[in-house]
C-alpha positions in Angstrom: 0.1 0.0 0.0 2.8 2.4 0.6 5.0 1.4 -2.6 1.2 2.5 -4.7 1.0 5.4 -2.6 4.1 6.5 -3.3 3.6 5.7 -6.7 0.3 7.4 -7.4 2.0 10.4 -6.1 5.0 10.1 -8.2 2.7 10.3 -11.6 1.1 13.6 -9.9 4.0 15.2 -9.9 6.4 14.1 -12.8 4.9 15.5 -16.6 4.8 13.8 -19.7 7.6 13.1 -22.1 11.4 13.8 -21.8 14.5 11.8 -22.9 13.9 8.0 -22.5 16.3 7.3 -19.5 16.1 10.6 -17.2 15.2 11.0 -14.1 11.7 11.5 -14.4 10.8 8.9 -17.2 12.5 6.0 -14.6 10.5 7.3 -12.1 7.2 7.6 -14.2 7.8 4.2 -15.6 8.5 2.8 -12.5 5.3 3.8 -10.9 3.1 3.0 -13.8 4.6 -0.6 -13.2 3.5 -0.3 -9.4 0.3 0.0 -10.2 -0.2 -2.0 -13.1 -0.7 0.8 -15.5 0.1 0.9 -19.5 4.0 1.7 -19.4 4.9 4.9 -21.1 8.8 4.5 -22.6 11.0 2.4 -25.3 12.1 -0.6 -25.3 15.2 0.5 -22.9 13.6 1.9 -20.4 11.3 -1.4 -20.1 15.0 -3.1 -20.0 16.3 -1.4 -17.5 13.2 -1.6 -15.0 13.2 -5.4 -15.6 17.3 -5.1 -14.7 15.6 -3.1 -11.1 13.9 -6.2 -10.1 16.6 -7.3 -7.5 15.7 -10.7 -6.1 14.7 -10.4 -2.5 17.5 -13.4 -1.7 20.7 -11.4 -3.2 23.2 -10.0 -1.0 25.1 -7.2 -0.7 27.3 -7.9 -3.2 24.9 -9.1 -5.9 23.0 -6.5 -5.5 26.1 -3.8 -5.7 27.0 -6.2 -8.7 23.7 -5.8 -10.8 23.5 -2.0 -9.4 27.2 -1.3 -11.7 25.8 -3.2 -14.6 22.6 -1.0 -15.1 24.8 2.0 -14.6 27.4 1.0 -17.2 25.2 -0.2 -19.8 22.3 2.5 -19.8 24.2 5.4 -17.6 27.4 4.7 -19.3 28.9 5.0 -15.4 32.5 3.3 -15.2 32.1 -0.1 -12.6 33.5 0.4 -9.4 33.9 -3.0 -8.2 36.8 -4.3 -6.3 38.3 -5.4 -9.7 37.9 -1.9 -11.2 39.1 -0.1 -8.6 41.3 1.5 -10.9 38.0 3.7 -12.2 37.5 5.0 -9.3 39.5 8.2 -9.2 37.6 9.7 -12.5 34.1 8.0 -12.4 31.9 10.7 -10.9 29.2 11.6 -13.4 25.7 12.8 -13.3 22.6 12.9 -15.7 22.2 16.8 -17.2 19.2 18.1 -17.7 18.7 16.6 -21.2 19.1 13.3 -19.8 22.3 12.8 -21.0 25.6 11.6 -19.5 28.3 14.4 -18.6 31.7 14.3 -16.2 30.9 16.3 -13.4 34.8 17.5 -13.3 37.7 15.6 -15.4 39.3 15.0 -12.6 42.8 16.8 -12.3 44.2 13.7 -10.5 44.3 12.1 -13.2 43.9 14.8 -16.2 46.9 16.5 -15.1 49.6 13.6 -16.7 46.9 14.0 -20.4 47.0 18.2 -20.8 48.3 19.1 -23.9 51.7 20.3 -23.9 52.2 18.9 -21.2 51.1 21.8 -19.2 48.2 22.9 -16.6 45.8 24.0 -18.7 43.3 23.0 -21.1 42.6 19.7 -19.0 41.1 16.8 -21.2 38.7 13.8 -20.2 40.9 11.4 -18.2 42.3 8.1 -19.9 41.7 5.0 -18.5 45.7 3.4 -18.6 49.1 4.0 -18.8 52.1 2.1 -18.6 54.5 4.9 -19.1 56.2 5.7 -15.7 56.6 9.4 -14.3 54.5 10.5 -16.9 53.9 13.9 -15.3 56.9 16.2 -15.3 57.9 16.6 -11.7 57.8 20.6 -11.2 54.3 20.2 -12.6 53.7 17.1 -10.0 55.4 18.8 -7.2 52.9 22.0 -8.0 49.7 20.3 -8.2 50.2 18.3 -4.7 51.3 21.2 -3.0 47.8 23.1 -4.2 45.6 20.6 -2.9 47.6 18.9 -0.1 49.8 21.7 1.0 52.9 23.2 0.8 56.1 20.2 1.9 57.0 20.4 5.7 60.2 19.0 5.1 63.1 21.1 2.9 64.6 20.1 -0.1 67.3 18.5 0.8 65.7 16.2 3.4 63.0 15.2 1.1 65.4 14.5 -0.8 67.2 11.8 1.7 64.0 10.5 2.7 63.3 9.6 -1.0 66.8 8.2 -1.7 66.2 5.6 1.6 62.3 4.8 1.2 61.8 5.1 -3.1 64.1 1.6 -3.6 62.9 -1.8 -4.4 59.0 -2.2 -5.8 58.9 1.8 -5.1 61.8 2.8 -7.4 60.7 5.7 -9.6 58.4 6.7 -6.9 58.1 10.7 -4.7 56.3 11.1 -1.4 55.2 13.7 -0.1 55.1 15.3 3.4 52.9 18.2 4.3 51.1 19.4 7.5 48.1 20.8 5.5 49.9 24.5 5.1 48.7 26.4 1.7 51.1 27.5 -0.6 51.1 31.5 -0.4 50.1 31.6 -4.3 46.8 30.7 -6.1 46.0 27.0 -6.8 46.6 25.8 -10.5 44.1 25.4 -12.8 44.2 21.9 -12.5 44.1 21.8 -8.7 41.8 24.7 -8.2 38.6 22.1 -8.7 40.3 19.3 -6.4 41.1 21.6 -3.6 37.8 23.1 -3.5 36.3 19.6 -3.5 38.6 19.4 -0.5 36.9 22.6 1.3 33.5 20.9 0.8 34.6 17.8 1.6 35.2 18.9 5.2 32.3 20.3 6.2 30.4 17.7 5.2 32.6 15.4 7.8 31.7 17.5 10.2 28.0 16.2 11.0 29.6 13.8 14.1 28.3 12.3 16.6 30.4 13.4 19.8 28.3 11.2 22.3 30.7 8.6 21.2 33.7 10.4 22.1 32.2 10.2 25.8 32.2 6.3 25.1 35.1 6.1 24.4 37.1 7.8 26.7 35.1 6.1 29.9 36.1 2.6 28.2 39.4 3.4 28.3 39.6 5.0 31.4 37.9 2.1 33.1 40.3 -0.1 31.5 43.1 1.3 33.6 45.2 -1.1 35.7 44.4 -1.2 39.5 47.4 -1.0 42.0 45.9 -2.5 44.4 45.4 0.4 46.9 42.4 1.6 48.7 40.8 4.1 47.0 36.6 6.3 47.6 36.5 5.3 43.4 37.5 2.5 41.2 36.3 -1.4 41.3 34.0 -2.3 44.4 36.1 -4.5 47.0 32.8 -6.8 48.4 35.1 -8.2 51.4 35.3 -4.3 52.2 31.7 -3.3 52.0 30.7 -3.8 55.6 33.0 -0.7 56.8 31.3 1.9 54.9 27.9 1.1 57.0 30.2 0.1 60.3 32.8 2.2 60.1 32.1 5.4 57.4 34.6 4.3 55.4 34.6 5.2 52.3 37.9 3.6 50.8 36.2 0.3 49.9 37.4 0.7 46.1 40.4 -0.7 44.3 42.3 2.4 43.2 43.4 2.8 39.6 46.6 3.7 38.1 46.5 7.4 36.5 47.3 7.5 33.2 50.8 7.6 32.0 51.1 9.4 28.7 55.0 8.5 28.2 54.1 5.0 27.8 52.5 5.5 24.7 52.1 7.2 21.3 49.5 6.7 18.5 49.2 7.0 15.2 46.2 7.0 13.1 46.8 6.9 9.5 43.9 7.0 6.9 43.3 5.7 3.3 42.4 9.0 1.2 42.1 7.0 -2.0 39.1 7.3 -4.2 37.8 3.4 -2.9 37.0 5.4 0.5 34.6 7.8 -1.7 31.4 6.8 -0.1 32.5 6.9 3.7 34.5 9.5 3.6 32.5 11.1 6.2 32.8 8.0 8.6 35.9 7.7 8.6 36.7 11.5 9.5 34.1 10.8 12.2 35.9 7.6 13.7 39.1 9.2 13.4 38.1 12.2 15.1 36.4 10.3 18.0 40.1 8.6 18.6 41.4 11.4 18.5 39.7 13.2 20.9 39.0 10.3 23.1 42.4 9.9 23.4 43.6 12.9 24.3 41.1 13.5 27.0 42.8 10.1 28.2 46.2 12.3 27.7 47.7 9.4 25.0 49.9 11.4 22.9 48.2 10.8 19.2 49.1 12.3 15.3 46.4 11.5 12.7 47.4 11.8 9.1 45.9 10.8 5.9 48.3 8.9 2.5 46.7 8.8 -1.0 49.0 8.8 -4.0 49.0 11.1 -7.2 50.6 10.4 -10.8 53.3 8.3 -8.8 53.7 10.6 -5.7 52.5 9.2 -2.3 51.6 12.3 -0.3 51.3 11.8 3.6 49.4 14.6 4.9 49.7 15.3 8.6 46.0 16.2 10.1 46.8 16.6 13.7 50.2 16.4 15.0 51.6 15.4 18.5 51.3 18.2 21.0 48.8 19.9 19.5 45.1 18.9 21.1 43.7 22.1 19.8 43.5 20.7 16.2 41.5 17.3 16.8 39.0 18.8 14.6 41.3 18.8 11.6 40.5 15.5 11.1 37.8 16.5 9.2 40.2 18.1 6.2 40.0 14.5 5.4 39.2 13.9 1.8 39.6 10.9 -0.7 40.7 11.4 -4.1 43.5 9.5 -6.3 45.0 6.3 -5.9 46.6 4.0 -3.1 50.5 2.8 -2.5 50.3 1.2 0.4 53.8 -0.5 0.8 55.3 3.1 -0.1 52.9 4.7 2.6 54.0 2.4 5.6 57.5 2.6 4.7 57.3 6.5 5.3 55.3 6.4 7.8 57.3 3.9 10.1 60.2 6.4 8.6 58.2 9.0 10.6 57.2 7.6 13.7 61.1 6.1 14.4 61.5 10.1 14.7 60.2 9.6 18.2 61.4 8.8 21.6 58.7 6.8 22.6 59.4 3.1 22.8 55.9 1.8 22.8 54.2 2.9 19.3 50.8 1.8 18.0 49.8 2.4 14.4 46.0 2.6 13.6 45.3 2.4 9.8 41.5 2.9 9.2 42.0 1.2 5.6 40.2 -1.3 3.3 43.4 -3.4 2.6 43.4 -3.1 -1.4 46.9 -1.6 -2.5 46.3 -0.1 -5.8 48.8 2.1 -7.6 49.1 3.7 -11.4 53.0 3.8 -11.0 54.1 0.0 -11.4 56.8 -2.4 -10.4 59.9 -1.3 -12.7 61.4 -4.3 -13.7 64.7 -4.5 -14.1 66.4 -1.2 -15.6 63.8 -0.3 -18.5 61.5 2.8 -18.0 59.0 1.2 -19.2 56.5 -2.1 -18.1 56.8 -3.1 -14.9 53.6 -5.2 -12.8 50.7 -3.6 -11.6 50.4 -2.4 -8.0 47.6 -4.5 -7.1 46.1 -7.3 -6.3 48.5 -9.9 -5.5 51.6 -7.9 -5.5 50.2 -5.2 -3.9 49.2 -6.8 -1.0 52.3 -9.1 -0.4 54.8 -6.2 -0.9 52.1 -4.2 2.0 52.4 -7.7 4.1 56.1 -7.5 3.9 56.4 -3.6 5.0 54.2 -4.3 7.4 56.6 -7.1 9.2 59.0 -4.7 9.1 57.4 -2.4 11.2 56.9 -4.8 13.5 60.6 -5.6 13.6 61.2 -1.9 14.6 59.1 -2.0 17.4 55.9 -0.7 15.9 53.0 -2.4 15.6 50.4 -1.8 12.6 46.8 -2.6 13.4 43.8 -2.1 11.1 40.2 -1.0 11.6 39.2 -2.7 8.2 37.0 -0.5 6.1 36.5 -3.1 3.4 34.2 -5.7 2.2 34.0 -9.0 2.4 36.2 -9.6 -0.3 39.0 -7.7 0.4 39.0 -9.4 4.0 41.4 -12.2 4.0 44.0 -9.1 2.5 43.5 -7.8 5.3 44.3 -10.4 7.8 47.6 -11.4 4.7 48.7 -8.1 5.5 47.8 -7.8 9.4 47.3 -11.1 10.7 45.3 -10.9 13.8 46.0 -7.1 14.5 42.2 -6.6 12.6 39.3 -5.1 14.1 36.4 -5.5 11.8 33.6 -2.5 12.9 30.3 -3.7 12.2 28.7 0.0 13.5 30.1 3.0 15.0 28.6 1.6 18.5 31.7 -0.8 18.0 34.3 1.8 17.9 34.7 2.5 21.5 35.1 -1.0 22.6 37.4 -1.6 19.8 40.2 1.0 19.6 40.2 0.5 23.7 41.0 -2.7 23.7 43.4 -2.0 21.2 45.1 0.2 23.3 44.8 -1.7 26.4 46.5 -4.4 24.8 49.1 -2.4 23.7 49.9 -1.0 27.2 49.9 -4.3 29.0 52.8 -5.2 26.3 55.9 -6.1 28.3 
């Protein structure tokens, strides 16, 4: 009855005519089917509506797969399945008023490499694949990542030394960019202007957060602190002493909990900011903020960063650094774009974390554990060809870098944000140190459990 009532309302609001696959035509055709009325439109509309008849027995993956097939077949929207993740950086399309399909904006992260004459003007529609190594001139690439993500936090000599140490082996020919998000002192280039504005708009969306979870996480952390055995007026009740409260008016019938010791642990939160996270940016930014805010209130040093890859340059941007609790809301500057070379990101993060003198270091990664980069793994000395940095090779490289971190005393733990198809990859990379959070309500328990386990390690 509700479906029929809604269908009648749609027919009353929609007009006649229009392109056969326009939103109005699709809604009208659906409403006519619900009400059993003769259907307008051509064969393509009827075939689309037939395809939208999903079986109630399908699971989430089957629904997603059919939806992607229909969007690709009838609206030419590129698939975003796990195997076609490389399309995600430039697959944003929308219907025009005339019912046609257009790119919302040719994403400069991909189009940068294909402008006429190698410049930053005259952005063309991005191409799908390129097997050239380092195809974007480095000055243009450096200017672009600075315009989008902020100026480098390292001097040119420090950056050159970091790349010499880190961009080796399967990451040869790659570049790095470490930044705290400080904007450059010049207007953004035309190629970066749209992306920079998109990042600013995403920050506003991210700020719709569930602040009550912060208190929950803080409470769980405080309740799980170690007890030192001394009597106190608060803590865990000692039943054998409860008689003293009434008989002797003694309030010290609890086990005292040890106070926080911030120097025991430092936490780095690293967010996967590749385009595969486009549909859950607000969720990841909110989770990072909740964790950072709760750790701040519990006096545990925390730093929040994100990483992505742009035309062979892995960007690592610090959103909130150690010693700056007033910057927790900078977590909402998180935005997803580009690719993700997870192995190089872990290697760079380890290099950054080893600069700290804290012995107990925890790295929390919010990631779908699906490495995928357009810069290929070099094969020999040739500048062309090589292996694709994705699938099994990407996972194996990332797993190797995670093992190196563990040997260096850094414990990487993955808060998994992907689908069932990627869960095996997450376990291959991080072993048992994978936490999957079904809903936001599980965040406090999962993170506090990780932190308590780290604090009690010997």
